N, C-alpha and C positions, 0 to 999 in steps of 0.2 A: 601745765605740769603733766608728768607721766607717772608711771608706776612708782610707788613709794614716795611720791611727792617731788621727784626730780623733774627738772624742766627738760623739754625736748631739745636736744643739741643738734638735731639733723635738719631742722627747718623744712622738713618734707623732701629733702634731696634724696635721690637714689644713692645707694651706697658707693658706687663708683665716683659720681660727681662729688660726693662728700669727701672721699679720700683725696681727690684732686685739690679741692679747696683747702683741706688741711695741709697737704704738701706745700701749696703755694703760700699759705699763711705762715707755716713754720719756717720755711726756707728764707722768707724775707728777713728774719732775725737770726738766722743760723750762721754766725760768723765762722764757725769751725768748718762747715761744709764749704763755704765760699773760699776760705783761705787755703784749703787743701785741693781746690779744684774738683771737688766731688760733683758728679753729674747724676741726674735722675734718668734711669731707663724706663722705669714703670712704677706705678703705685696702684693699689687696689685695696679693697677692704681686707685688713689683716696681712698685707703683703707690700713689700717694697724691694726694688732692685736698683742699686746705686753702683757707680763705677768711679775709679780714680786711677790716674797714671802715676806710677812711682817716679818721683823726681829725685834729683841728686841730694837735696837737703833732707830726704827721707831715709837715706842710707846710713847704716850703722858702721862700726869699725871693721866689719867683715865685708863691706860693700854690698850688703843685701838690705832689703827694706826692714826697718826697725819694726818689731812686733807691735809696738804701740800704734803705729800708723795703720797697720792692718786691723787692729782692734777698733780704732776710731771709725774706720770704714764700716766694719761689721756692726758696731754699736749704732751708727747713724742709720743704717738700714733697719735695724731693730726698732729704733725710735720712731721712724716714719711708719712702719708697719703697726706698731702698738697704738699710735695716736690716730690712725686712719679713720677711726670711728668717731672722732671729734670729742673725745673725753680725755682730759689730761692724764697721761700715763707716764710713769717713771720706771726706771730699772730698779729692781730690788736685788738683783744679782746676775752675774754673767760668768760663764766658764768658756775659755777659749783654748783650743788645741791647734797647734801649727803642724801642718803636714809637709809643706815645702816652702822654700824661701820665695819672697817676692824679689825680683831682680830689677836693676835699673831699666826704666822705660816700660816695664810690664804694665798692662792695663788690667787692674784687678776689679772684679765685679762681685759685689756682695748681694746675695738674694735672701731676704728674710721672709719666713712663712709662719703664720700663726698656727700653732699646734693645738692649743686648748685655752679657753677662757671660761672662767666661772666666777661670778661675783666680781670682786675687785682684783683678782689675780689672773695672770695669763702666762703661757709658756710659748716661746718662739725659738725656731731653729734658723740659723744663718749659715750659709756656705759662702766661702770666698774662693773664687777661681781666677786663674790668669787668662790671657787671651787665647791660650791653647786649650782651655777648659780643664787644665790640670788643677786639682784641689790644692789650695794653699792653706786654708784654715776652716775650721768649723767652730761655731759659737752657739751656745744655748743661753738664752736670756729669760729671766723671770721678770714679770712686770707687775706693777701695782697701780690700779686706777684710782684717781681722785674723783670720786663720784660727783656728778653734777657740775663739774668745771669744764667749760668748753676750751678747746685748743684755739679755735677761731670763732669769732662771733659771726653769725650768718644773717 
């Protein structure tokens, strides 16, 4: 048990190894990430970087990437960053702003960074850029931790 009677969810792993274990455990069951072909570029404590190629079935009636797919990519990076400490964490709210369209065959990269965590709540900023490093979207996510619940058992 740790502070306030909660069990140790790290099993003594250093924070980087813990974040990698969480990524591996979460991604085994993440059908959304798999079905959209989302790949992991990096994960670290409070951080995740994921990428996705815009496919034809992701295009809307204007021939650009539907905002929902861009949001899924950003939200997935947010989820892996939030949960990197091995404590089940869910979104309590997100706000997404689109700056430019995702075009067919673009490779979009979402980078999520932990801004602030206190108690059960956290704040994360996510940027989505294309392969030319042009800003496509920004997302701010608020998180809520389910204290004492491990993402993966170690």
